[in-house]
N, C-alpha and C positions, 0 to 999 in steps of 0.2 A: 507431388513434385512438379507436375506440369502446371497445375493451377498456380503454384508458388511462382514459377518463373515467368509465366505469361501475365501474372497479376501485377507486375511492376518491379519485382526484385531485381531484374536485369538492369534497371535504371539506378539501383542503389550502389553503394560503394562498400567494398569488403576490406578486411584487415590485410595489412602488409606482411604479417608474419604469423605462422602457426604457433601455438603454445609450445610445441616441441622445439621449434627454432628459437623461440624466445628464451627458453631455458638454456639452450646450448650457447647462444650468442651473448646473452645478457647476464646470466646468473653464474655460470660455471667458468671460472678462470683457470687457465693453465698455471701450474705452480712450478717453481724451481727450488732447489735446496737452499738458495740464498734468500727466499722471500721472508718477510717479517711476519710475526704473529698478527700484527694489525691488518695486513693484507688478507690473511686467512679469515679474520673476524669480519672484514668487509665482505668477503665472498659468502660467508655464512649468512650474513645479514641480507645480502642480495638474494640469496636463495629463498630466505623466509619472505622477503618482499614479493618475489615472483609468485610464490605459493599463495600469498594473501591476495594478490591481484587476480590470480587465476580463480580463486574461490569467489571473488567479487563478480567477475564477469560471467561466471557460470549461471548466475541468476537469469541471464538472457537466454540460455539454452534449455534450462529446466522446464518441465511441464508447469503450466500456470497453476498456482494454488489458490485457495480461498473459496468463497461462495460462488454460486451460479456456474458451476462447472469449471471454476478457475478464471482468474482475471489477470490482465497484464500487470507486472510488478513495477508500475511507473514510479513509485516512491523510492525505488532502490537503484535507479539508473544514473550512471555518470557517462559522459561522452567518451571518456578514456576506455570504457568497457567494450565499445562497439567493435573495434578492430580485432582484438583477440577472439571475441565471442563469435563474430561472423566468420572468421577464418576457421575456427573449430567447427562451426556449423557446416562449412564446406567439407571439411575432413570427414565428418560423420555422414554427410550425404554421399560422398564418394564410397564410403564403406557400404552403405545401403545398396548402391548400384552394383558394386562388385559382388555382393551377396546374391543379387538377382542373376547376374550374368555367369556366375560360377556354378550354378546349379547343373547337375547332370540330367535332371528330369526334363522331359520335353516341355516346351513352353505352354502354359495354360493361362486362362484368365486369372486364376487365383494366384499362381506363383510368379506372374509377371506384371499384369496390369494392376491388380489389386495391390501387389507389393509396391508398385510405383506410387499409387495413390497414398499409401501409408508411409512412404519414404520422406526423408528430408524434413521431418517435423521440427527438429531443432533449428535448422536453418530458417524455416518458415517463421518461427517465433522471433528469432533475432531480426529477420528482415522486416517483419511487421513493425516492431518497436523502432528500429532504425528509420524506417520510412516516415514514421510519425515525427521523429525528431527533425528529419530533413525538411519536412513540409511545414512544421509548426514551430520549431524551436531552433531554426538554423542559426549558426554562429560561425565566426572564423574557424573555430575548432572543428565543427561539423563539416564545414566546407573543405577544410584541409583533408579530412578523411575521404570526402567525396572525390576530390581530385586524385588522391593516391589510389583509391580502390575501385573506381568505376571499371577500369580495364580488367581487373581480376574477376569481377563478377561476370563480365562479358565472356571472359575465357572459360569460366566454370560452366556457363550456359552452353557454350560451344562444345566443351568436353562431354557434356551430357548428350546433346542432340546429335553429335557426330560419333557416338559410341556405336561401332559397327555391330558388336555382339548384342547389345541391347536392342538395336533396331531390328536385327534378324529375328529376335524372339517376338517382338511386336508384330512384325510383318508375317511371321509364320502363323500367328493366331488369326490375324486379319484374313489370311488366305486359306485357312483350314476349314474342314467340314464342321468342326466343332463351333465355328463362328455362328452357324445357323441355329445352333441350340442355345445360344445366349439370349438373355432377355433383351428387349429393344433398348433399354437404358445401357446395358453392358455393350451392345453392339455400337451404340452411339459413342461410347467412351473409347472403344478400341479404334473405331474410325478416326476419332479426334486425335488420338495419340499417333496413329500411323501417318495421318495427313500432316501433322505438325512436325514430325521428325523429317519427313521428306522435304517440307518447305524450309526447314532449318539446315538442310544440307546433308542429310544422312546418306543420300544416294550419290554423293560426289566422290571423285577420286581424292587421293591423299593430298595432292598439290592444291586442288581446289578447296578442300577443307581447310588447309593451312591458311590460304589467302582469305577465306571467309572469316576465319578466326582473327586474323590481323585486322580486317576491316571492322569487325564488331568491337574489338578493343579500342580502335581509333574512334569509332562512333561514340562509344560510351564516354570517352574523355571529352569529346566535343559537346555531347548533350549536357554534361555537367558544367562545362565552361559556359555554354549558352545560358543555362539556368542561373548560374551565379552572377553572370553579367547583368541579366535582367533584374535579379533581386537587388543588385547594387544600385541600379538606376531608379528602382522604385523607392529605395530607402535614402538615397543620397540627395535627391532633389525635393525641395520643399518650397512652396510659394508662401511667403510670409505676408500677412495683411496688417495694415495699420487701421486705426479707427475711421479714417477717411477713405478706405478702400473696401468697405463692406456694404456699400449701397445695394439695396435690393435683396440682400440675403435675409430670409425669414429666420425666426428665432431658433428653429430646430437645426438649421444649417449652421447658424452662428454658434450654437452650443457644441455641435460636432467639431467645428473649426477651433473652438476654444479648447476642447478636450484633446484634439490632435496636437495643438501647441503645447499643452501641458505634458503630453506624452514625450515631447522633445525638450522638456524642461524650459519651455518658453525662450529658447536660445535666440530666436529671431523676432519675437513679438508675441502679442496676445492671441493672435489667430493664425492658423496655418491650414493650407490646402496641401494634403499629402499627394504623392504621385501615384495614386491608386484610383481605380474606377469609382469606388464608393465615395471618394472625396472629390474627385474631379467632376463627376456627373452633376451633382446638385449645384456646385458652384457655377458651371456653365449654364444651368437652367435658370438661375435667378440673378446672377450678378449683373448690375447695370453698367459696369465698367468694361467697355468693349476691349480696351487694350489689355486689361488683366485677363479677360476671357481668352484672348489670343495667346497670352503668355502661358496660362495654365494648359490650354489645348496643346500648344506646341511642345511643352515639357512632357506631357503625358504621351503623346503620339511619337515622341522622339526617343522613347526608351529603347536602349540597345542600338541606337542610331545616332550617336553623338560624335563619331569620328575620333574617339579616344581609345584607351586600352580596353574599355568595356564594350566596344562596338561589336555587334554580332554579324555584320554583313559578310565578312570574309569567312566566318565560321559556317554560315549557311552554304556558301559555295563549296567548302570542304565536305560538308555533310552530304550534299547532293551528288558530288562526284563519287563518293564512296557508296551511296545507296544505288546509284546507277550501275556501278561496276559489280556490286554484289547481285543485283537483279539479273544482270547478264549471265553471271556464273550460274545462277539458279535456273536459267533457261527461259526467263520472261522478257518481254519486249521492253518493259519499263517497271519502275517501282510500283506504280499504281496497280498494274496487273497482278503483281505478286501480292501486294498488301490486301487487295480486295477479294482474293480468290475464295475466302471462307465467309465473306460478308453476305448479307441478304441480297445486296445489289449485284454481287459477283464481278461485274465488269465496269470499268470507268465510263463506258458509253451510257449505261443505264443511269448512273448517278448524274452525268452531264445532261442527259435528256430531261430528267426531273428538274434540275436546277434551271435549265434554259426555258422550261415551261413557265416557271415562276418569275424569272428574271425580268422579262419585258413588263409584266404587270407591276412588279415592285418598282421599277424605274418610273413607270407611268404615274404611280402613286406619289413618288418623290417629287415629280414635276408639279403635281397638284399641291402638295404640301408647301413646296418652295414658293409657288405663286401666291398662295394664301399668306405666307410669312412676309413675302416682299410687299404685299399690299398693306399689311399692318405697319411695316417699317416706313413705307412711303407716307401712310396716313399720319404717323406720329412725327414725321419730319426728320427721320434719322439720317437720311441721305447716304445710305449704304447699299451695297449689293451683298445679299446673303452669302456668308462665308461659312466654312465648317465650324468655326467657334461661335457662330450665331445660331446654328440650327436648333439646339435645345432651347435656347432663350426665346426665340420667336415661335417655336413650336408650342411652347407653353402658353404664350400669348394667344395663339390661334385656338388652342384647346379651351382657353377661358372664354374667348369671344364666340366661338362656334358652338361649344357644348356647355358653356357656363360651368366649366370644370376647372377647379383649382386644386392642383396636386398637393399643395401645402395644406389646404383645408382637409383633404382626405387623409393626409399623413397624421393629423391629430388623432385619428381613430385607429391608427395602425401601431399599436404598442407590441414590441417584439414578444414579450412574455405572454401576452394574451393570444397572439397568433400561434405561438407554440402550443398553447392549450387547445386552440382551434384545430391544429393538426392532429393532436391526440384524439380529439372528439371525432374528427373525420375518420381516423383509422379505426376507432371503435364502432362507428356506425356501419362502415363498409366491411371490415374484416374481423370484428369482435375483439380487437386488441385493447388492452388497458395498460396505462403507463403510471408507474409509481416511483417518485424520486427516492433515491437511496444515497446513503453517505458512508457505506461500509466497504467501499472499494477505492483504491488509490487512483489519482488522476495525474496527468503529466504537467498541468498548469492550473493555478488556483481558480481560473475562470471556468474551467471545464466542470460540467455537472453530468450526472448519470441517472438514468431511469431504468428500472426493471420493467420488462414487457411481458405481460401474461395474456392468456386467453382461457376463459372458463376456469380461472384459478390455477392454471398450469403455466409454469415458466416457459417462455418462448425465447427470450434473449435479453440483451442489454443494448441501450441506446445512449451514446455519449454525445453531448452537445458542447461545441466549442465556438461560441458566436462572435467573439470580439477580435479586432485587429491588434497586432502587436509586432514589435520589431522581430525579424527572423521568421515571420509567418508569410507564406506565399499568398499572393492576392487571389481574389475570387472566392468561390464557394464550391464545396465538393463533399462527396460521401466516401468513407473508407469502410472496409470490412476488416476488423481486427481478428475475427475468427469466423470462418466459413462453416455454414451448416453442413452436416453429413449424417448418414445413418448406417455407417459400416459396422460399428460395434456399439450399438445403442445410439440414441439421438443426441448428437452434438449440437448445442444451441449456438446461434450466431451472436456475434458482438459487432455492432456497426456504430458509425459516428457520422454526424453532420458538422461541417466546419464552415464558418462564414467570416466576414471581415467587417462587421458593424463597429462603429465607433462607440466605445463604452461611455455611458453617461456618468455624470458626477453624482456621487452619493446615491440616494434613492430615486433620482430622476429617471423616469421611464425612457427607454430607448425607442424613439419613433423612427419608423423606416418608410421608405417610399413604396408606392404600389408595385413598381417593378421589382424592388427587393423582396417584397412580400411574395410575389409570384415565384421568385427564385428560391425562397425559403420552402415553399410547398413543392417545388420541383425537386430539390435535393432530398427532401423528406420522402418523395416518391422512390428515389433510389434506395433509401433506407428500408422502406416497406418492401421493396423487391427482395432485399436480403433477409429481412425478418420473416417473410412469409415462405421462404424456400423450404421445400420438403422433398429432397431427393436423396439418393443413396451415396453418391460419390462427390467429393468436394470439387473436383475439376469441372463438374457440370452444374454446380449449385448457384443459386442466387443470381447475381448480375454477371455471371460468366457466360454471357450470350454474345452473339456477334455485335460488333461495335455500332453498326447502324440499326440495331434493334434495342440496345441497352437504354437509349434515351427515351424510348417510347413509354415505358411505365412511369418514368419520372415526369415527362412532359404532360401526360394526360392528367396527372394529379394537380397541375396548376389550375385546372378547371374548377376544382372544388373551392378555391379561395373566394371567388365572387358569388358563390351560392348564398341565397338569403339565409339559410340555416347557420352558416359560419359567420357571416357578417353581423347578423342580429345578436348573436351570442358573444362574439369575441372581438368585433371591431367596435371598441368602446372608447369614448372620449377620454383623453388624458386629463381633462379638467373636471368633467362632471360625472364620468362613469356611464353616461347615457349611450345607448347603441347608436350607430351611425344612422342618420335619417334616411328613410326610403327615397326621398327626393335626391339625396346624394348618391345612393346606390344606383338609381336610374341614370344619373349622369355618368357614373362609372361605366355602365353598360353601353350607353350611347357613344362614349368616347373611347371604347375598347380598342378600336383600330385607328384612332386619330393619328398616330405616328407610325403606322404599320409600314409605310414606305421606307422610312428611315431604318426601322428595326430590321426589316427583311433585307434591304439592299446592303446595309453595312455588313450583315452576316454573310449573305450570299457572295459578296465581293471576296471575302476571305476564303470561303469554300471553293469558289471558282479558281482563284489564284492557286490555292493548294492543289487542286486537281490538275490544272494545266501544268504546274511545275512538275508534278510527279508523273506525268505522262511524257515528259521530255526524255530524250536518250543521250543527247550530246551536251556536256557542260564545259566544253572548252571555252575559255575566256568568259565564263559566266559571271555576271555581276548582279547581285540580288536587287540592288536599288533600281537598276535599269529594267530588270525583268518585271518587277512590281509595277513600275510606272507605265511601261509599254503595254502590259497585259490589261491594266485598268483602262487605258486609252482605247485599246481594241474592243473592250467590252462596252465602251460608252459609259463609263462610271460617272455619275453626276458629280460635278466639281464641288458641290456644297457639302459633301460628307466624305469621310474616309472609310476604308475597310475597317471592320471591327478590330481585327488584330493585324497590324502591319507586320511584315515578315520578320524584322529584327526583334519583335516582341511576341512572336507567335509560338508560345511555349507548347501549345497543343501538338505542334508539328515538329519543333526542333529541340525540345527538351527530352525527347524520347520518340518512340514510334507509335504511341497509342492512337493518335489521330492523324498521322501522316497519311496523305491521300484518303483521309477519312473525316474531314471536317464537314463534309456533306451529310454526315450521319444524323445531325440534328434535324435537317429538313426531311430526310428519308424517314426517320423515326416519327416525325410529326405527321406524316401521311397516315401512319398507324394510329397515332393519338387522336387526330381529328376525326377519323372514322370511328374509333372506339367510343369517343364522347357522344357521337351521334347514336350509338347503340344505347347508351344510358337515356338519352333524350327520347328515343323511340319507345323505350320501355316504360316511360312515365316519369322519369326524373333522375337526378344524380345519385339518389340514395336508394334506388331500386335494389332490393335484397337479392333477387334472383340474378340480376346482371352482375352485381358485385361479387356474388359467389362464383359465377362463371369466370369472371376476370381473375379472381384469386386462384381458381383451379387451373386455368389454362395459360395464364400469363405470369402471375407472380410466383406460383409454387413450383412450376416444372423446370425452371432454370433452362439449361441447354440439353435436357434429356430427349427432347424431340425437336424437329426443325421448327424454327420460329414461324415459318409460313403455315405449317400444319397446326401449330398451337393457336395461331391467330384465327385460322379458319374454323377451328373447333369452338372458339369463343364467339366469333362474329357470324359464321355461316358463309362467309365469302372473303376474298382478299380485299385489302383496303382500297377504297375509292380515292384516287388522287384529287378528285373534284371536291371532296370534303375539306381538304387542305385549303383550296382556293376559297371555298365558302367561309371557312373559319377566319381567314385573313381579310375578308372583305374584298377579294379580287374578282374580276370577271371570270366566269367559268366557261372555258372552251368546251366544245362538243367532243367529249372524249369518253371512251368506255372505261368502266371501273375495273379494278383488280389488276393493275399493271406493275405493281411493285412487290409482288409476293414471292418470286423465285429466289432461291439461294442454294449455295453448295451444301453438300452433306446428305447423309441418308435420312429420308423423311421419317422413317421409323427404325433407324439403326441399319438400314440397308445401304450398301455402298452405291455411290453414283459415279458412273464412268465419265 
């Protein structure tokens, strides 16, 4: 139950009517003695229709059938099923909770905590599939369900976490003598439940609980509106190109632009630049038309900020007022203090200290990069001052001039399918996993493919791959867990997915991706490996269910295996000749690794710093999102030549839900772990050192949240992460600072409570 609600179901939408209400209001008509036979026939037909519809949507509630421990019934799903199925799921979940609280027996781990772990399974199955539709197959029909149902799920969550009888049972276990007799994993789980119930308002009075419930329902609606506004702007704006507007674009970019136009039925021309990062970024890198670069840049960075009905600025203000009010009710100074309490960093100051350690070095690197770019622009007689829409274009020129590195030349060796095979090979070398493509399970879209994952001939799980962009699919790349591993009643194998937004090629044409996109591919696969290697007892502690500022660590460290010689020589093969990438080009990749590190780090940190500064505010009277963003960046000394990575009106990490609110710093925090962990492999003799890989699997990938991340990392590494490893990794100057300053976090180290 807890893992279900904290894994993102609270951001989904639920049905407007229960099946019982549906039968009463829609199928059964009151009759009078004067009614005609036709009316009775119509009533009977309506009853039969309702019964049929109920039978249809029940597929979403039932246990998954088929091979591999059961699989999602994607081939049997219709959007119309979600509302009644999700509502019925809530009804059944309520019954599960009532059965727990109605017990006369004293609360024990088995009759309360374990019962909670096994509750709401029906709702979990519905929520999983609905989440897939909302993220990958969004449509006006799906969005209508979201708008209607977001408050209902928020209300259900509050109903659970404000259940006084249920909290009393959890609290009694946490404070009992029997707690000391539990296993460390069980203690961790009890602590996790007790802490989350308190943080959700279990200790509030009735008036406070009621107000928190109102706030949560309002927020749920605002998050949905923010997301749908952003999706609108990503799909509604397209930059169409004519033949005389494609100057500088290499063949692979032109091919993608042509495929993008075809996906829109060529309604505006033969070539199109979609309003997504994967389409915008290469255009800005290569287009010789500065006016068009500016147009594409402004279109992309104005998403959610066009002053129309889809503008997100006012929504941000409403969200922040409600978050601040709720934080005050909970007894915290600000939202960040509440949000970060269970994270590794624990407090906003710790996150700010790390970010401000890196910020000056990142800005200094930007100044060097801009100076080099301006020199090239001047040398070429362009008579311009570097602007944000110029950065990628001239950065590529600098990279070619200083490092003899041509990103397009490298791209010819980066075939998506070959790199996928490279990821599989890496997982086999490190963790003994093998991947075999299967076709005996349904998928939710024809481009999705599935692999069975095994180790030593034993089934481990399934991996779904959804690589291509489509209408209704949210932008970016991500990993999902369709089924979480557990070992309560036999070993339940995980089902995970990786989703991307590459432009699909025409026919058998290989899909070529950039070096940055290849790194992202390995990153997201790292999340999948975290889920696939999980080996714990309870689902709420399994796989990626770790603190937000730790969950990116296993994924980020896996980016490092892409540039290894073993992967590149076997899987970076020329699209034309099939020959492996030349060592000379590999050397150039290595030399140019940090060529644009100033840009990459500064645009990210700007968003993370704005996020943290926003969520440490307490007064949102007369708050204006646009003014806050502008003045905060000015105070930070943001270089004028680049924007923050996610401007506030499009910052879905923060305003489409609460997953990364006051938490975007997590990528940098996690990278302190990943940089230090990679040095462990280097110190051991190389990236494929078997002993180090085994330790990484044992203490990082397999344990989930059963022990504190700090303890787990120290068992793997022998010490807490050295922040200087992060500076070394990014090519920044290393200040004289002691190691091991990012390792403390809330929670019992081995199941013991922390006061």
